[in-house]
N, C-alpha and C positions, 0 to 999 in steps of 0.2 A: 677777200671782200671787205671785211670789217675795216681793216687798215686803210684801204682805198677810200672807203666811205668817210673815215675819220679825217683823213687828209683833205677831203672835200668839205670838212666841217659840217656834216650832216648831224642832226640830232639823233640821240640814242634810239628812240622809238622807230625813226625812219630807218636807221641802220638795221634794226632788228627785223623789220618788215622786208627789206631789201634782201638781207641775208637769208631769211626764210624762204622767200620766193626762189632765189638762185639755188638754194640747196635742194629745194623740191625739184627744180628743173634738172640739176645734176643727178639726183637720185633717180629720176625718171629715165635719163639717158643710161645709166647703169643698169637699172632694173629691167628695162623693157626693150633696149636696143641690141643687147648682145655685144656692145662695143668694148673694146679694151681701153680706149682713151676717149676723152672729150675735151673740148676747148671752151674757156670762158673769156669773153672780151667785153670791155665796157668802155663808155665814153660819156662824158658830160658836156653839156652846151646849154648855156643860159640857165634855166631852171628845170632842165630835164636831164634824167640819167638813163642811158639805155645799156642793157646788158644782154648779150647773146650767149647762149649755151648750145654748142654744136657737137653732134656726135656723128660717126660714120657707120652706125649700125644699121639694123633693119627697120627700126621705128615701129610706131603703132599705126595701123591703117586709119583709125579715127581718133584724134586726140580727145574727143568728147565722149568716148565710149563708156565712160562711167566706171572704169576699172578701179579707181581709187580716189583719194581726196586731193592728190598732188596738184592736178591741174586746176581744180576749183580754188585751192589755196593760192595758186600763182594768180589766177584771174581776179581774186578778191584784193590781193595786196598791190598788184601792179595797175597803173593807170590804163594800159593796154598790153595785150600779149598777142603775138603772131606765131604760128606754127608753120614751118616751110619744110616740105619734103625735098631733100637735096640729092637724093639717090646717088650714092648711098647716104643714109642718115637723115637727121632731122635737125633743124635750127629753130630754136625757141628765142624769140626776141621779146623782151620785157621792157617796158618804158615806164619810168616813175617820175612823177612831178615832184620836184623838191624846191623849196622856197630859197630866198636869198639867205645865205650863211646858214643853210640847213633848216630853215623854217617852212 
């Protein structure tokens, strides 16, 4: 994630925020879904960066159940976040607003 964000010429603080949010989403996939694997995909367009973390586990019945801080951290760092029940699994889509040349 860091190398991709660096290639996009994002600032260090922005990279740290994105990296933390994606790490939290991946940790939740491993911790709560029972999955053996998960997938991370991302793309950038204009001044927006979108990252999806998708697993094929059992997921959480309610992502806002308050079981930990991970989802609150993600919601704080991302411009927006969506949770999609993909049966099996969950897809977390995070959107980040990034300025020109990482500003």
